C-alpha positions in Angstrom: 42.1 -55.9 -36.9 38.8 -56.2 -38.8 40.1 -59.1 -40.9 41.0 -60.8 -37.6 37.4 -60.1 -36.4 36.1 -61.6 -39.6 37.9 -64.8 -38.9 36.8 -64.8 -35.3 33.1 -64.3 -35.9 32.9 -65.8 -39.4 32.6 -69.5 -38.4 29.8 -69.0 -35.9 26.2 -69.1 -37.4 25.3 -65.9 -35.5 28.7 -64.3 -35.5 27.6 -61.5 -37.7 24.9 -60.6 -35.2 27.1 -61.0 -32.1 29.8 -58.9 -33.8 27.4 -56.1 -34.4 25.9 -56.2 -30.9 29.4 -55.9 -29.4 29.4 -52.4 -31.0 25.7 -51.4 -30.8 25.1 -52.5 -27.3 28.5 -53.3 -25.8 30.2 -50.0 -26.9 27.1 -47.9 -26.3 26.2 -49.2 -22.9 29.9 -49.0 -21.7 29.9 -45.2 -22.3 26.3 -44.6 -21.2 27.0 -46.6 -18.1 29.5 -44.0 -17.0 26.7 -41.4 -16.9 24.3 -43.8 -15.1 26.8 -45.0 -12.5 28.4 -41.7 -12.0 25.2 -39.7 -11.9 26.4 -37.4 -14.7 23.9 -35.2 -16.6 23.5 -36.5 -20.1 24.0 -33.1 -21.6 26.1 -31.6 -18.9 29.3 -33.2 -17.5 28.3 -36.5 -19.1 27.9 -35.1 -22.7 31.1 -36.7 -24.0 29.9 -40.1 -22.8 26.4 -39.5 -24.2 27.9 -38.7 -27.6 30.5 -41.5 -27.7 27.9 -44.0 -26.6 25.4 -42.9 -29.3 27.7 -43.9 -32.2 27.8 -47.6 -31.2 25.3 -48.7 -33.9 27.1 -46.6 -36.6 30.5 -48.1 -35.7 28.9 -51.6 -35.7 27.3 -51.0 -39.1 30.6 -49.8 -40.7 32.9 -52.3 -39.1 30.6 -55.3 -39.6 29.8 -54.3 -43.2 33.5 -54.7 -43.9 33.8 -57.9 -41.8 30.8 -59.5 -43.5 31.2 -58.3 -47.1 34.6 -56.8 -47.4 35.3 -53.6 -49.4 32.2 -54.1 -51.5 30.1 -53.9 -48.3 31.5 -50.5 -47.5 30.9 -49.3 -51.1 27.3 -50.6 -50.8 26.7 -48.8 -47.6 28.2 -45.6 -49.0 25.9 -45.9 -52.1 22.8 -46.4 -49.9 23.7 -43.3 -47.8 24.0 -41.0 -50.8 21.7 -42.4 -53.5 18.6 -40.2 -53.9 16.8 -42.4 -56.5 14.1 -43.2 -53.9 13.0 -39.6 -53.9 11.7 -40.1 -57.5 9.3 -42.9 -56.3 5.9 -42.6 -54.7 7.4 -44.2 -51.6 9.1 -40.9 -50.9 5.8 -39.4 -49.7 5.5 -42.2 -47.1 9.1 -41.9 -46.0 8.6 -38.2 -45.3 5.0 -38.2 -44.1 4.2 -41.5 -42.5 5.1 -40.8 -38.9 3.7 -37.2 -38.8 0.5 -38.7 -40.2 0.4 -41.2 -37.4 0.8 -38.4 -34.9 -2.2 -36.6 -36.4 -4.2 -39.8 -36.5 -3.5 -40.4 -32.8 -4.7 -36.8 -32.0 -7.9 -37.5 -33.9 -8.6 -40.7 -32.1 -7.9 -39.0 -28.7 -10.3 -36.2 -29.6 -13.0 -38.8 -30.6 -12.5 -41.4 -27.9 -11.6 -39.3 -24.8 -12.5 -36.1 -23.0 -9.0 -34.7 -23.2 -9.1 -30.9 -23.4 -6.2 -30.8 -25.8 -5.8 -34.0 -27.9 -2.7 -32.8 -29.6 -0.5 -29.8 -28.6 1.5 -28.5 -31.6 2.5 -25.1 -30.1 6.2 -25.9 -30.3 5.8 -26.8 -34.0 4.0 -23.5 -34.6 6.8 -21.6 -32.8 9.5 -23.3 -34.9 7.7 -22.6 -38.2 7.9 -18.9 -37.3 11.6 -19.1 -36.6 13.5 -20.7 -39.6 16.9 -20.6 -37.8 15.5 -22.5 -34.8 13.7 -24.9 -37.2 16.9 -25.8 -39.1 18.9 -26.0 -35.8 16.4 -28.3 -34.2 16.3 -30.6 -37.3 20.1 -30.8 -37.5 20.3 -31.7 -33.8 17.6 -34.4 -34.2 19.5 -35.9 -37.2 22.8 -36.0 -35.4 21.5 -37.3 -32.1 19.6 -40.3 -33.4 18.8 -41.0 -37.1 22.2 -40.7 -38.7 24.3 -42.8 -36.3 21.5 -45.3 -35.6 20.3 -46.0 -39.1 23.8 -46.9 -40.4 23.6 -49.7 -37.9 19.9 -50.8 -37.6 19.0 -50.7 -41.3 22.4 -50.2 -42.8 23.6 -53.5 -41.5 21.4 -55.4 -39.0 18.2 -55.7 -40.9 19.9 -57.2 -43.9 21.5 -59.9 -41.8 18.2 -60.7 -40.2 16.4 -60.9 -43.5 19.0 -63.5 -44.7 17.6 -65.7 -41.9 13.9 -64.8 -41.3 10.9 -63.2 -42.9 10.6 -59.5 -43.3 8.0 -59.4 -40.5 10.1 -61.5 -38.1 13.2 -59.4 -39.0 11.5 -56.2 -38.3 10.2 -57.4 -35.0 13.7 -58.6 -34.0 15.4 -55.4 -35.0 12.7 -53.5 -33.1 13.3 -55.5 -29.9 17.1 -55.0 -29.9 16.6 -51.3 -30.9 14.2 -50.8 -28.0 16.5 -52.5 -25.6 19.4 -50.3 -26.8 17.5 -47.3 -25.4 17.2 -48.8 -21.9 20.0 -46.9 -20.2 18.5 -43.6 -21.3 15.6 -44.1 -18.9 17.9 -44.0 -15.9 20.5 -41.5 -17.2 20.2 -38.2 -15.4 18.9 -35.4 -17.6 18.5 -37.2 -20.9 14.7 -37.1 -21.5 14.4 -34.1 -19.3 16.4 -32.1 -21.9 14.0 -33.1 -24.6 10.9 -32.2 -22.5 9.8 -35.7 -23.1 9.4 -38.5 -20.6 8.0 -41.6 -22.2 6.5 -44.6 -20.4 9.0 -47.4 -21.0 6.5 -50.1 -22.0 4.7 -47.9 -24.5 7.9 -46.5 -25.8 9.4 -50.0 -26.4 6.2 -51.3 -28.0 6.0 -48.3 -30.3 9.6 -48.9 -31.4 9.0 -52.6 -32.1 5.9 -51.8 -34.2 7.6 -48.9 -35.9 10.5 -51.2 -36.8 8.1 -53.3 -38.9 7.0 -50.1 -40.8 10.7 -49.2 -41.3 11.2 -52.7 -42.8 8.3 -52.3 -45.1 9.6 -49.0 -46.5 13.2 -50.3 -46.5 12.3 -53.2 -48.7 10.4 -50.9 -51.1 13.1 -48.2 -51.5 15.9 -50.6 -52.5 17.5 -50.7 -49.0 18.2 -47.0 -49.0 19.8 -45.9 -45.7 19.3 -42.3 -46.6 15.6 -42.9 -46.8 15.7 -44.5 -43.4 17.5 -41.5 -42.0 14.8 -39.2 -43.4 12.1 -41.5 -42.0 13.7 -41.6 -38.6 14.2 -37.9 -38.6 10.6 -37.2 -39.5 9.3 -39.5 -36.8 11.6 -38.0 -34.1 10.8 -34.4 -35.3 7.1 -35.1 -35.1 7.4 -36.5 -31.6 9.6 -33.7 -30.5 7.4 -30.8 -31.6 4.0 -32.2 -30.7 2.6 -33.5 -27.4 -0.3 -35.7 -26.5 -1.9 -36.2 -23.1 -0.9 -39.3 -21.1 -3.8 -41.3 -22.5 -2.3 -40.7 -25.9 0.6 -43.1 -25.4 -1.5 -46.4 -25.6 -3.7 -44.8 -28.2 -0.7 -44.0 -30.3 0.6 -47.6 -30.0 -2.9 -48.9 -31.0 -2.9 -46.7 -34.1 0.5 -47.9 -35.0 -0.4 -51.5 -34.4 -3.5 -51.1 -36.7 -1.3 -49.9 -39.5 1.2 -52.7 -39.0 -1.7 -55.3 -39.3 -2.9 -53.6 -42.4 0.6 -53.5 -44.0 1.2 -57.2 -43.3 -2.2 -58.1 -44.6 -1.7 -56.2 -47.8 1.9 -56.9 -48.5 2.6 -60.2 -46.9 4.8 -61.1 -44.0 7.5 -62.7 -46.1 8.9 -59.7 -47.8 6.5 -56.8 -47.1 6.4 -56.2 -50.8 3.7 -56.7 -53.3 5.9 -58.7 -55.6 9.3 -60.4 -55.2 11.5 -61.2 -52.2 13.3 -58.8 -49.9 16.2 -57.0 -51.6 19.6 -58.8 -51.2 22.7 -57.4 -49.6 26.1 -58.1 -51.2 27.7 -61.5 -51.2 29.4 -62.5 -47.9 33.1 -62.9 -47.7 34.4 -66.5 -47.9 35.4 -66.4 -44.2 31.9 -65.4 -43.1 29.1 -67.9 -42.5 26.2 -67.4 -44.9 22.9 -67.8 -43.0 21.0 -68.0 -46.2 23.2 -70.6 -47.8 
């Protein structure tokens, strides 16, 4: 079936992207749409549809890795999911600490620039640190709900295909846009954000994801395309957002802090590859039946 899909999408200049979106957005929205249309609680009666929908990017990443690169693509994806070489580089500190640091920076700006009585509420974090079982359980749930299934798609497949066409900056922005759009049904799905005690404002949420995607691309290109590193990065960001809370004024301030870092990264590393030296790392060679956008 996947070989037939390769022949179907291979001749189209954007077939690799459309094939992935059929899984990431088509599959996901079909299942999530059941909850939205049926009014099912995301973590109640609608839980099976929430879970099945959430694996869309992962299915797209795996299927399209084979469609685009063949068996070598699956081997490359497996290697990037298990290789820990990036942990021995200085980039590991940024992978683990970048988004928590941005949360702290946002709290500092709120404290300085506003009259908010509590710039950053970390009471949930403090409670979790005192309960190791709950800490581990929360972390595992966070990994399974978002970072693991999503990163196999967004950075495991899609970002590579974009960087075959465009600069690292443009690719990061594009992935961020489709990533933000992917979340859209969650804003109208009963019970989803309510179960996380988190109700983001859509415009700030989407802008934050788009800017964050550029930072993901920066780190991705400097850790040899490690998907495992991206899962850790995604987990640290989601965890920091889950266990801390800022007042409503903090949303635009958080976006501004993130935007400032993106500008600094682009200025220091260049929009082309977001690396000090060299081009963006290359994925495997495409199969002969697949259009090569870089050729």
